[in-house]
PASEBA-1860 file (N, C-alpha, C; in nm, 3 decimals):
! residues 237
1> MPDAPDPK> 0.085/-0.119/0.000/0.000/0.000/0.000/0.089/0.124/0.000 ~ 0.072/0.217/-0.090/0.163/0.331/-0.102/0.150/0.425/0.016 ~ 0.264/0.492/0.049/0.261/0.591/0.154/0.190/0.716/0.108 ~ 0.130/0.787/0.202/0.064/0.913/0.169/0.169/1.019/0.139 ~ 0.140/1.114/0.050/0.235/1.221/0.022/0.261/1.304/0.144 ~ 0.385/1.354/0.156/0.423/1.433/0.271/0.392/1.579/0.245 ~ 0.290/1.639/0.311/0.255/1.778/0.285/0.369/1.871/0.326 ~ 0.390/1.977/0.251/0.494/2.076/0.279/0.429/2.212/0.283
9> GGFIEEAP> 0.399/2.259/0.403/0.334/2.389/0.416/0.193/2.381/0.362 ~ 0.131/2.498/0.349/0.000/2.504/0.288/-0.110/2.441/0.370 ~ -0.085/2.410/0.497/-0.192/2.356/0.581/-0.293/2.467/0.609 ~ -0.419/2.436/0.596/-0.521/2.539/0.605/-0.630/2.497/0.702 ~ -0.673/2.589/0.784/-0.793/2.569/0.863/-0.902/2.658/0.806 ~ -1.019/2.600/0.782/-1.129/2.680/0.730/-1.192/2.761/0.843 ~ -1.225/2.887/0.811/-1.293/2.971/0.909/-1.433/2.919/0.934 ~ -1.487/2.936/1.055/-1.619/2.878/1.086/-1.734/2.944/1.013
17> ERRGHGRA> -1.721/3.068/0.966/-1.832/3.135/0.901/-1.786/3.201/0.773 ~ -1.877/3.211/0.677/-1.853/3.287/0.556/-1.962/3.393/0.545 ~ -1.922/3.519/0.532/-2.020/3.626/0.528/-2.009/3.699/0.396 ~ -2.122/3.748/0.347/-2.123/3.825/0.223/-2.111/3.736/0.103 ~ -2.087/3.797/-0.012/-2.080/3.725/-0.137/-1.939/3.733/-0.194 ~ -1.914/3.649/-0.293/-1.784/3.650/-0.358/-1.686/3.561/-0.284 ~ -1.563/3.559/-0.333/-1.462/3.470/-0.278/-1.381/3.541/-0.172 ~ -1.370/3.480/-0.057/-1.295/3.542/0.051/-1.146/3.522/0.028
25> RSTTSHAS> -1.066/3.614/0.080/-0.922/3.602/0.067/-0.870/3.499/0.166 ~ -0.757/3.439/0.132/-0.700/3.336/0.218/-0.549/3.346/0.216 ~ -0.487/3.282/0.314/-0.342/3.283/0.322/-0.293/3.144/0.357 ~ -0.167/3.116/0.326/-0.105/2.990/0.364/0.031/3.020/0.424 ~ 0.081/2.928/0.505/0.215/2.944/0.560/0.266/2.807/0.602 ~ 0.390/2.801/0.644/0.447/2.675/0.685/0.390/2.634/0.821 ~ 0.385/2.503/0.841/0.320/2.449/0.960/0.385/2.499/1.088 ~ 0.518/2.520/1.087/0.588/2.557/1.210/0.557/2.698/1.255
33> DHPEPPDP> 0.497/2.781/1.171/0.474/2.921/1.203/0.352/2.944/1.293 ~ 0.262/2.847/1.300/0.136/2.870/1.370/0.099/2.748/1.455 ~ 0.086/2.765/1.586/0.042/2.652/1.670/-0.103/2.617/1.644 ~ -0.140/2.493/1.669/-0.276/2.448/1.645/-0.369/2.497/1.755 ~ -0.485/2.553/1.720/-0.580/2.595/1.824/-0.640/2.473/1.893 ~ -0.697/2.491/2.013/-0.745/2.375/2.089/-0.863/2.304/2.025 ~ -0.951/2.376/1.954/-1.071/2.313/1.899/-1.104/2.373/1.763 ~ -1.026/2.340/1.659/-1.050/2.401/1.527/-1.181/2.352/1.468
41> MGKRWSEE> -1.250/2.441/1.400/-1.377/2.406/1.338/-1.358/2.320/1.214 ~ -1.254/2.350/1.136/-1.233/2.274/1.014/-1.090/2.285/0.969 ~ -1.040/2.183/0.900/-0.901/2.181/0.858/-0.890/2.130/0.715 ~ -0.773/2.162/0.655/-0.739/2.108/0.524/-0.601/2.041/0.532 ~ -0.584/1.938/0.456/-0.454/1.876/0.439/-0.428/1.868/0.289 ~ -0.321/1.927/0.241/-0.297/1.924/0.097/-0.150/1.944/0.069 ~ -0.111/1.921/-0.056/0.023/1.952/-0.102/0.024/2.092/-0.160 ~ 0.132/2.164/-0.139/0.142/2.301/-0.185/0.145/2.305/-0.338
49> GLPAGPQA> 0.075/2.400/-0.397/0.082/2.420/-0.541/-0.013/2.336/-0.623 ~ -0.097/2.254/-0.560/-0.192/2.174/-0.636/-0.317/2.256/-0.666 ~ -0.394/2.218/-0.768/-0.503/2.306/-0.813/-0.615/2.324/-0.713 ~ -0.635/2.233/-0.621/-0.747/2.245/-0.528/-0.704/2.323/-0.405 ~ -0.671/2.450/-0.423/-0.628/2.535/-0.314/-0.745/2.587/-0.233 ~ -0.720/2.667/-0.129/-0.829/2.713/-0.043/-0.932/2.798/-0.116 ~ -0.889/2.872/-0.219/-0.983/2.955/-0.293/-1.090/2.871/-0.361 ~ -1.061/2.749/-0.390/-1.155/2.666/-0.465/-1.283/2.636/-0.388
57> FGVEAKPE> -1.283/2.663/-0.258/-1.401/2.632/-0.178/-1.474/2.757/-0.133 ~ -1.422/2.876/-0.167/-1.492/2.998/-0.136/-1.510/3.025/0.011 ~ -1.425/2.967/0.097/-1.436/2.986/0.241/-1.310/3.053/0.289 ~ -1.324/3.158/0.370/-1.207/3.226/0.423/-1.121/3.128/0.502 ~ -0.992/3.133/0.482/-0.903/3.038/0.546/-0.791/3.110/0.619 ~ -0.730/3.044/0.716/-0.616/3.100/0.786/-0.515/2.988/0.812 ~ -0.386/3.025/0.832/-0.283/2.922/0.846/-0.308/2.830/0.965 ~ -0.274/2.705/0.947/-0.293/2.606/1.051/-0.186/2.499/1.036
65> SPALIGTS> -0.167/2.418/1.138/-0.064/2.314/1.133/-0.118/2.182/1.185 ~ -0.221/2.128/1.124/-0.270/1.998/1.170/-0.188/1.884/1.110 ~ -0.209/1.766/1.159/-0.148/1.647/1.101/-0.253/1.538/1.101 ~ -0.292/1.492/0.985/-0.392/1.387/0.973/-0.320/1.255/0.995 ~ -0.343/1.194/1.110/-0.271/1.072/1.146/-0.370/0.959/1.166 ~ -0.318/0.838/1.180/-0.403/0.722/1.200/-0.413/0.639/1.074 ~ -0.482/0.527/1.088/-0.503/0.437/0.974/-0.651/0.404/0.962 ~ -0.687/0.349/0.848/-0.826/0.314/0.824/-0.873/0.198/0.911
73> NDPSLSYA> -0.781/0.130/0.977/-0.818/0.018/1.064/-0.841/0.060/1.209 ~ -0.826/0.188/1.238/-0.838/0.236/1.375/-0.986/0.248/1.414 ~ -1.037/0.162/1.502/-1.180/0.165/1.536/-1.220/0.286/1.619 ~ -1.122/0.360/1.672/-1.156/0.478/1.754/-1.194/0.598/1.667 ~ -1.168/0.591/1.538/-1.200/0.702/1.448/-1.341/0.686/1.392 ~ -1.397/0.796/1.348/-1.529/0.789/1.287/-1.521/0.714/1.154 ~ -1.635/0.663/1.110/-1.637/0.586/0.986/-1.595/0.672/0.867 ~ -1.639/0.797/0.865/-1.603/0.885/0.753/-1.453/0.911/0.752
81> ERSVLAVR> -1.393/0.933/0.869/-1.248/0.959/0.873/-1.171/0.835/0.833 ~ -1.216/0.719/0.874/-1.150/0.594/0.831/-1.161/0.577/0.680 ~ -1.274/0.616/0.623/-1.291/0.609/0.478/-1.191/0.699/0.407 ~ -1.174/0.820/0.461/-1.079/0.916/0.402/-0.937/0.860/0.410 ~ -0.902/0.805/0.523/-0.769/0.747/0.538/-0.749/0.630/0.443 ~ -0.854/0.551/0.420/-0.844/0.439/0.326/-0.818/0.489/0.184 ~ -0.884/0.597/0.147/-0.859/0.656/0.015/-0.714/0.703/0.006 ~ -0.665/0.766/0.112/-0.526/0.813/0.110/-0.428/0.697/0.102
89> ESFASDLL> -0.458/0.589/0.171/-0.369/0.473/0.169/-0.366/0.406/0.032 ~ -0.480/0.402/-0.035/-0.491/0.327/-0.161/-0.464/0.412/-0.285 ~ -0.489/0.544/-0.275/-0.477/0.630/-0.394/-0.398/0.757/-0.361 ~ -0.287/0.741/-0.291/-0.211/0.858/-0.245/-0.166/0.948/-0.359 ~ -0.127/0.889/-0.470/-0.074/0.970/-0.582/-0.183/1.050/-0.651 ~ -0.310/1.016/-0.629/-0.421/1.086/-0.693/-0.494/1.180/-0.597 ~ -0.453/1.182/-0.473/-0.519/1.264/-0.372/-0.463/1.406/-0.376 ~ -0.551/1.503/-0.394/-0.510/1.643/-0.397/-0.529/1.711/-0.262
97> QIVRFRGE> -0.636/1.678/-0.192/-0.665/1.750/-0.069/-0.766/1.673/0.015 ~ -0.754/1.690/0.147/-0.852/1.638/0.242/-0.903/1.756/0.322 ~ -1.034/1.765/0.338/-1.095/1.877/0.409/-1.191/1.822/0.515 ~ -1.180/1.877/0.636/-1.281/1.852/0.738/-1.344/1.985/0.774 ~ -1.475/1.993/0.762/-1.544/2.119/0.792/-1.678/2.088/0.857 ~ -1.696/2.140/0.978/-1.819/2.118/1.055/-1.853/1.969/1.067 ~ -1.750/1.890/1.091/-1.769/1.748/1.113/-1.787/1.665/0.987 ~ -1.782/1.729/0.869/-1.798/1.656/0.742/-1.662/1.644/0.673
105> WTVVMRPE> -1.644/1.531/0.604/-1.516/1.502/0.539/-1.531/1.507/0.388 ~ -1.429/1.565/0.324/-1.424/1.576/0.178/-1.286/1.533/0.130 ~ -1.282/1.456/0.023/-1.155/1.426/-0.044/-1.161/1.486/-0.185 ~ -1.054/1.554/-0.223/-1.042/1.612/-0.356/-0.942/1.526/-0.433 ~ -0.988/1.469/-0.545/-0.911/1.370/-0.619/-0.888/1.414/-0.763 ~ -0.779/1.367/-0.821/-0.760/1.385/-0.965/-0.871/1.309/-1.037 ~ -0.920/1.361/-1.150/-1.037/1.300/-1.213/-1.010/1.177/-1.298 ~ -0.883/1.149/-1.330/-0.855/1.045/-1.430/-0.900/0.905/-1.388
113> RLREYMTF> -0.897/0.874/-1.259/-0.933/0.739/-1.212/-1.058/0.743/-1.126 ~ -1.150/0.831/-1.159/-1.269/0.852/-1.077/-1.344/0.723/-1.049 ~ -1.366/0.643/-1.152/-1.445/0.520/-1.132/-1.375/0.422/-1.039 ~ -1.243/0.422/-1.039/-1.170/0.334/-0.946/-1.194/0.378/-0.802 ~ -1.184/0.509/-0.774/-1.208/0.556/-0.637/-1.350/0.521/-0.593 ~ -1.444/0.548/-0.681/-1.584/0.530/-0.643/-1.620/0.382/-0.627 ~ -1.566/0.297/-0.712/-1.589/0.154/-0.696/-1.531/0.105/-0.564 ~ -1.413/0.155/-0.530/-1.349/0.122/-0.402/-1.437/0.164/-0.285
121> LRDTWRYA> -1.490/0.286/-0.290/-1.575/0.334/-0.180/-1.707/0.258/-0.173 ~ -1.761/0.220/-0.287/-1.887/0.144/-0.287/-1.867/0.002/-0.237 ~ -1.766/-0.067/-0.290/-1.751/-0.210/-0.262/-1.679/-0.238/-0.130 ~ -1.576/-0.158/-0.100/-1.496/-0.184/0.019/-1.551/-0.112/0.141 ~ -1.602/0.010/0.121/-1.648/0.091/0.234/-1.799/0.110/0.236 ~ -1.868/0.041/0.147/-2.014/0.027/0.151/-2.088/0.161/0.141 ~ -2.036/0.250/0.059/-2.113/0.371/0.025/-2.207/0.332/-0.089 ~ -2.324/0.286/-0.050/-2.416/0.224/-0.145/-2.488/0.323/-0.233
129> MCHDVTAV> -2.486/0.451/-0.198/-2.566/0.549/-0.271/-2.484/0.673/-0.304 ~ -2.495/0.716/-0.429/-2.448/0.849/-0.468/-2.575/0.934/-0.478 ~ -2.606/1.006/-0.371/-2.738/1.069/-0.366/-2.742/1.207/-0.430 ~ -2.625/1.259/-0.471/-2.628/1.386/-0.543/-2.498/1.406/-0.619 ~ -2.509/1.468/-0.736/-2.394/1.513/-0.814/-2.420/1.659/-0.848 ~ -2.323/1.744/-0.821/-2.338/1.884/-0.855/-2.201/1.937/-0.897 ~ -2.190/2.068/-0.914/-2.064/2.127/-0.957/-2.054/2.270/-0.909 ~ -1.934/2.324/-0.913/-1.907/2.463/-0.879/-1.824/2.523/-0.991
137> DLYPDEPR> -1.862/2.644/-1.035/-1.785/2.716/-1.135/-1.690/2.811/-1.063 ~ -1.560/2.791/-1.080/-1.458/2.868/-1.010/-1.399/2.978/-1.099 ~ -1.467/3.010/-1.207/-1.419/3.113/-1.300/-1.380/3.240/-1.226 ~ -1.263/3.301/-1.256/-1.173/3.275/-1.369/-1.059/3.178/-1.338 ~ -1.066/3.105/-1.228/-0.960/3.010/-1.195/-0.959/2.894/-1.293 ~ -0.847/2.825/-1.298/-0.834/2.705/-1.379/-0.760/2.601/-1.296 ~ -0.808/2.477/-1.282/-0.928/2.421/-1.344/-1.054/2.499/-1.304 ~ -1.140/2.521/-1.402/-1.254/2.608/-1.382/-1.363/2.545/-1.296
145> FMVVYHLL> -1.386/2.415/-1.314/-1.500/2.351/-1.249/-1.454/2.252/-1.142 ~ -1.537/2.238/-1.040/-1.519/2.133/-0.941/-1.647/2.049/-0.941 ~ -1.637/1.924/-0.983/-1.752/1.834/-0.980/-1.759/1.771/-0.841 ~ -1.877/1.771/-0.781/-1.895/1.733/-0.642/-1.990/1.614/-0.632 ~ -1.946/1.510/-0.562/-2.027/1.389/-0.543/-2.055/1.371/-0.394 ~ -2.182/1.349/-0.360/-2.222/1.325/-0.222/-2.258/1.177/-0.208 ~ -2.178/1.106/-0.129/-2.197/0.962/-0.110/-2.260/0.935/0.027 ~ -2.333/0.825/0.034/-2.402/0.788/0.157/-2.385/0.640/0.184
153> SLEQATRL> -2.338/0.608/0.305/-2.336/0.470/0.352/-2.461/0.449/0.438 ~ -2.554/0.370/0.387/-2.678/0.346/0.461/-2.651/0.263/0.586 ~ -2.558/0.170/0.578/-2.527/0.084/0.694/-2.471/0.165/0.810 ~ -2.386/0.262/0.777/-2.318/0.340/0.881/-2.381/0.477/0.905 ~ -2.485/0.510/0.828/-2.548/0.643/0.836/-2.442/0.752/0.827 ~ -2.356/0.740/0.726/-2.240/0.828/0.712/-2.236/0.885/0.572 ~ -2.202/1.013/0.563/-2.189/1.081/0.435/-2.042/1.113/0.409 ~ -2.005/1.111/0.281/-1.869/1.146/0.238/-1.880/1.223/0.108
161> RVKCPVSG> -1.799/1.328/0.097/-1.801/1.411/-0.023/-1.671/1.390/-0.101 ~ -1.685/1.371/-0.232/-1.569/1.356/-0.321/-1.577/1.467/-0.426 ~ -1.464/1.537/-0.447/-1.459/1.643/-0.547/-1.349/1.616/-0.648 ~ -1.373/1.655/-0.773/-1.274/1.640/-0.879/-1.267/1.769/-0.960 ~ -1.148/1.829/-0.976/-1.136/1.948/-1.061/-1.141/1.909/-1.208 ~ -1.207/1.993/-1.289/-1.225/1.967/-1.431/-1.190/2.093/-1.510 ~ -1.118/2.077/-1.618/-1.075/2.189/-1.701/-1.193/2.265/-1.759 ~ -1.177/2.397/-1.774/-1.283/2.478/-1.832/-1.286/2.474/-1.983
169> ETPEIDSL> -1.175/2.436/-2.047/-1.170/2.435/-2.193/-1.254/2.322/-2.251 ~ -1.236/2.204/-2.200/-1.315/2.088/-2.244/-1.365/2.015/-2.119 ~ -1.466/2.069/-2.052/-1.512/2.009/-1.926/-1.575/1.872/-1.949 ~ -1.506/1.768/-1.904/-1.554/1.632/-1.925/-1.497/1.543/-1.815 ~ -1.579/1.447/-1.771/-1.538/1.354/-1.666/-1.618/1.225/-1.686 ~ -1.568/1.116/-1.632/-1.638/0.988/-1.647/-1.773/0.990/-1.576 ~ -1.870/0.925/-1.638/-2.001/0.908/-1.575/-1.995/0.801/-1.468 ~ -2.072/0.819/-1.362/-2.081/0.719/-1.256/-2.206/0.633/-1.267
177> VPIWTGAE> -2.281/0.647/-1.376/-2.401/0.566/-1.393/-2.368/0.416/-1.393 ~ -2.254/0.370/-1.450/-2.223/0.228/-1.440/-2.202/0.179/-1.297 ~ -2.176/0.270/-1.203/-2.155/0.233/-1.064/-2.280/0.255/-0.981 ~ -2.342/0.373/-0.997/-2.468/0.406/-0.930/-2.566/0.453/-1.038 ~ -2.665/0.373/-1.068/-2.760/0.411/-1.173/-2.836/0.538/-1.138 ~ -2.849/0.567/-1.008/-2.920/0.687/-0.967/-2.851/0.816/-1.004 ~ -2.726/0.807/-1.050/-2.654/0.929/-1.090/-2.696/0.978/-1.227 ~ -2.782/0.905/-1.296/-2.817/0.941/-1.434/-2.878/1.080/-1.443
185> YTEREVYD> -2.976/1.109/-1.359/-3.047/1.236/-1.371/-2.967/1.352/-1.311 ~ -2.893/1.328/-1.203/-2.813/1.436/-1.146/-2.698/1.474/-1.239 ~ -2.639/1.379/-1.310/-2.536/1.413/-1.408/-2.596/1.491/-1.525 ~ -2.715/1.456/-1.565/-2.781/1.532/-1.671/-2.806/1.676/-1.627 ~ -2.842/1.696/-1.501/-2.865/1.832/-1.454/-2.735/1.912/-1.453 ~ -2.624/1.850/-1.411/-2.495/1.919/-1.414/-2.458/1.955/-1.558 ~ -2.480/1.863/-1.650/-2.454/1.893/-1.791/-2.540/2.009/-1.839 ~ -2.666/2.009/-1.801/-2.759/2.111/-1.846/-2.723/2.248/-1.790
193> MFGIRFRG> -2.681/2.255/-1.665/-2.656/2.383/-1.599/-2.513/2.434/-1.616 ~ -2.416/2.342/-1.629/-2.275/2.382/-1.636/-2.206/2.347/-1.768 ~ -2.265/2.259/-1.847/-2.201/2.218/-1.972/-2.090/2.118/-1.953 ~ -2.084/2.050/-1.839/-1.984/1.947/-1.815/-2.037/1.815/-1.871 ~ -1.960/1.754/-1.958/-2.003/1.629/-2.022/-1.954/1.510/-1.939 ~ -2.035/1.404/-1.937/-2.004/1.283/-1.861/-1.984/1.168/-1.958 ~ -1.858/1.125/-1.972/-1.824/1.016/-2.064/-1.892/0.886/-2.021 ~ -1.957/0.820/-2.116/-2.020/0.692/-2.086/-2.160/0.704/-2.031
201> HPDLRRIL> -2.215/0.825/-2.024/-2.353/0.841/-1.977/-2.448/0.784/-2.082 ~ -2.549/0.707/-2.041/-2.636/0.640/-2.139/-2.733/0.732/-2.212 ~ -2.757/0.853/-2.158/-2.858/0.940/-2.220/-2.830/1.085/-2.183 ~ -2.714/1.135/-2.225/-2.671/1.268/-2.184/-2.739/1.374/-2.270 ~ -2.845/1.432/-2.217/-2.916/1.542/-2.283/-2.972/1.633/-2.175 ~ -3.017/1.751/-2.218/-3.065/1.849/-2.122/-3.189/1.796/-2.049 ~ -3.203/1.840/-1.924/-3.314/1.789/-1.843/-3.406/1.901/-1.794 ~ -3.356/2.025/-1.789/-3.437/2.139/-1.746/-3.460/2.238/-1.860
209> MMEEYTHY> -3.354/2.268/-1.933/-3.365/2.363/-2.043/-3.402/2.289/-2.172 ~ -3.454/2.365/-2.270/-3.486/2.306/-2.400/-3.358/2.257/-2.468 ~ -3.371/2.153/-2.548/-3.254/2.088/-2.607/-3.175/2.183/-2.696 ~ -3.242/2.276/-2.764/-3.172/2.367/-2.855/-3.110/2.487/-2.784 ~ -3.127/2.497/-2.653/-3.068/2.607/-2.578/-2.916/2.592/-2.578 ~ -2.843/2.699/-2.600/-2.698/2.689/-2.619/-2.617/2.745/-2.503 ~ -2.683/2.782/-2.393/-2.612/2.842/-2.280/-2.625/2.754/-2.156 ~ -2.545/2.788/-2.053/-2.542/2.707/-1.931/-2.567/2.800/-1.811
217> PLRKDFPL> -2.687/2.799/-1.756/-2.730/2.902/-1.661/-2.651/2.914/-1.531 ~ -2.583/2.810/-1.485/-2.512/2.820/-1.359/-2.363/2.850/-1.375 ~ -2.321/2.878/-1.498/-2.185/2.927/-1.517/-2.176/3.073/-1.473 ~ -2.060/3.112/-1.421/-2.047/3.248/-1.370/-2.050/3.354/-1.479 ~ -2.021/3.317/-1.603/-2.026/3.415/-1.711/-2.166/3.425/-1.773 ~ -2.262/3.354/-1.717/-2.401/3.365/-1.763/-2.460/3.494/-1.706 ~ -2.519/3.582/-1.790/-2.570/3.711/-1.740/-2.682/3.693/-1.638 ~ -2.688/3.782/-1.540/-2.789/3.773/-1.435/-2.930/3.784/-1.491
225> TGFPVGID> -2.946/3.858/-1.600/-3.079/3.872/-1.661/-3.110/3.762/-1.760 ~ -3.015/3.671/-1.783/-3.038/3.559/-1.874/-3.037/3.601/-2.020 ~ -3.073/3.507/-2.106/-3.086/3.531/-2.250/-3.232/3.515/-2.290 ~ -3.279/3.590/-2.388/-3.419/3.573/-2.434/-3.442/3.433/-2.490 ~ -3.553/3.372/-2.451/-3.592/3.241/-2.503/-3.740/3.245/-2.536 ~ -3.785/3.151/-2.616/-3.927/3.137/-2.646/-3.984/3.263/-2.710 ~ -4.097/3.309/-2.660/-4.166/3.423/-2.719/-4.086/3.551/-2.703 ~ -4.005/3.560/-2.595/-3.922/3.679/-2.577/-3.815/3.689/-2.685
233> AVKDS> -3.760/3.576/-2.726/-3.660/3.576/-2.832/-3.724/3.620/-2.963 ~ -3.846/3.579/-2.986/-3.915/3.619/-3.109/-3.942/3.768/-3.109 ~ -3.986/3.823/-2.995/-4.016/3.965/-2.986/-3.891/4.051/-3.008 ~ -3.775/4.002/-2.961/-3.653/4.081/-2.973/-3.588/4.069/-3.110 ~ -3.632/3.976/-3.190/-3.567/3.956/-3.322/-3.625/4.050/-3.426
END
């Protein structure tokens, strides 16, 4: 089993609240510069310089020096934390970031082996349901999109979030319908709203907007007033 990558600086604690709109500013520093607070609300573990930096989550961050320790076999840890550690143990080279925020765990992974991670979590860690697929537009950052998967273990009553960064030039990622058939409609909604294509999807077409519509309403470059459609488009022509 491969060793986890050794983080070098860039440890981040997420601030407990986000106020106002837009992206909050954040800072990073080396772990030795800042002692750990007694009861942090949320933390990040990542390698410096990788695309899933603190800005990608839109939450104000401040320097922190945590150390994610333990193994997936440790029964004293929560099921979600053991799941995260198992992902780190099995897919260390593909792990970009681990986030704990308000008691919830998120792993940010490279997108190339998405089905392998998800099959591992379904079969080995019994996350039987992918109950939601959504995305975030990080424009003007690149990778522009973050595809977000919400997994649920019914046996353990535990949720786990998996995120994958996707390029803005040709936004495409593997479909999870072969693993969880329930992802069919949520992937269609992400395609409809963000224009992210899902390779291997059995019926990838728009689900909310008309098929001939050429825009993606949840992209940040979509105008707040929208584009004329239907009778309004006819009146303006």
